[in-house]
N, C-alpha and C positions, 0 to 999 in steps of 0.2 A: 504494498501498498504507501502512496505517495505523499511525503508529507510537505508542509511549507520551507522545511530543511533542506528538501531536495531543492527547493527554487534558491533561499538563499544560499546554497554551495556554489551555486552555479554563478552567480551575479558577479562575483571579480572577473570569470573567465573572460568577457568581452567589455570589460570597461561599465557595467549596467544597462547596458543597451538590451531594449526588451521591444518587443511587439506588445502593443495594446490594439483590443481590439471593442469596437461598441457598436451598438445597433443603431443604424438611421430610423425615421420616420417610416419610411416603407418597408422597412423590414430587413434589408442588407445590411451587411457588416462594413462597418471603415477602418480601417488600419492603420496605422502611425507608430513609427519608430521612437522610443522615449529613452528615460534612464529611469530605473526603478528599483528598488530593494525592499526586504523583508526588515521590519520595525516593527514598534509596539504602538498600540494605539493609543491616541493621548487621552483619552474618554473613558474607552474600556478596559484597557490594559490587555487587550489580546493581540495575538501576532498577525498582521495585516501586510500585503504590499503595498506599498506609497510610489506614488510618482508623483510629479510636479505638473500641472496643465495652466498654460497661458490664457487670460482672458480673452474672450472672443473666438477661441478655437472650435472647429466644429466636433472634436473630440468632447470637450465641457460641455458644448449644447446638447449633443446625445447625452451625455451621462447626468447632464441635469432633467433630462426627459424620461430618459428610461436608466435609472443609476443602478446598472450593471456591465461587467467587463471582464474579457477575457486577458491575462497579460503573460506573456510567454518570454521565456529566459533562455538562450542556450549558450552554448561553449563545447568549439567542435560539433562533435554528432552529439553530445548530450544536450538535452532540452528538460525543461517544466514549465507547466501551465498552471496558472490560478484562476479559478474563475467565480464569481460572485458578485453579490451586490457592492456597492460604495457608497461609503459617505464623502462629500463632499466639505472641505474648509477653506474659506476666503473670502475676500474681502466681499466679495457679488454671492457668498455662499456660506452664511451664517451657522456654524455648528456648534449648538449647547455644550459649553463647558472648554471652548475654545474661542479664547479673547484675543484681540490684535496683538498683543505680546507672547504668547502662547504659540500664534499663526507664525508670528516671526520664526521663532524657534525651532517649530515642527517642518517650516519649509528647510529650514539647515538640514534637521534628522534625515530627512526623505534623501537629500543631498546625500548629504554622507552615507547611507544605508545602501545607495546607488555606487556608491565608489568615489564621490568627487572629494576634494579637500578644494579650500580655497585660501589666498595670503589676505584676504581683504574681506572679511564677514560685514562691515558697515556698507560698503558699495555693493554688496551680493544682495543686503538686506534692500536697499535701494532698490537696486534693480528689480527685486521681488515686485513691489509695491508697486511699482511702477506700471509693470505689465499685468498689475492685477492677475498675480499666481495665484491658484487654486491648490491646495493639497487634496490628491484624490486618493483615499485609504480603501481598497478591496479588500472585503472580509471573506476570503476562501473558503466556499463550500466545497470546493471538488478541488483537488491537484492532482494534475498527473505527469508524470514523467517514463522516459524510457530509462531500461536499468542501465546501470554502471555495466561497462566493459571489464 
């Protein structure tokens, strides 16, 4: 049985690059490449897959209307996918228990969970705020993976 640990183990393999898939209003799938990682949900304390979406993106509009996604990570021939409902936390997507300061830190946590590092966190914070970035927290109901070689 695959677990979120299978997903997290592969994140460093390709710099946290993942594919997120959401549903369009017509039921077709929209996919894009993002950086994602595993971390603890800031409100519930459970393990989730986190990614950051810029304000105004199609994926964010899809997630607002249909809050469910699939995130796939791969490293070489190994892969793991997590699927489930999402919680959104951002300037246009308030999440009870996540105020402005907690959101600022959460965006950093997602970035580092995806393998990111930064030499100038204040500038990072300014860019995230200017771009109206939203934290996307996927609560995995199903994790699938190919077996290790």
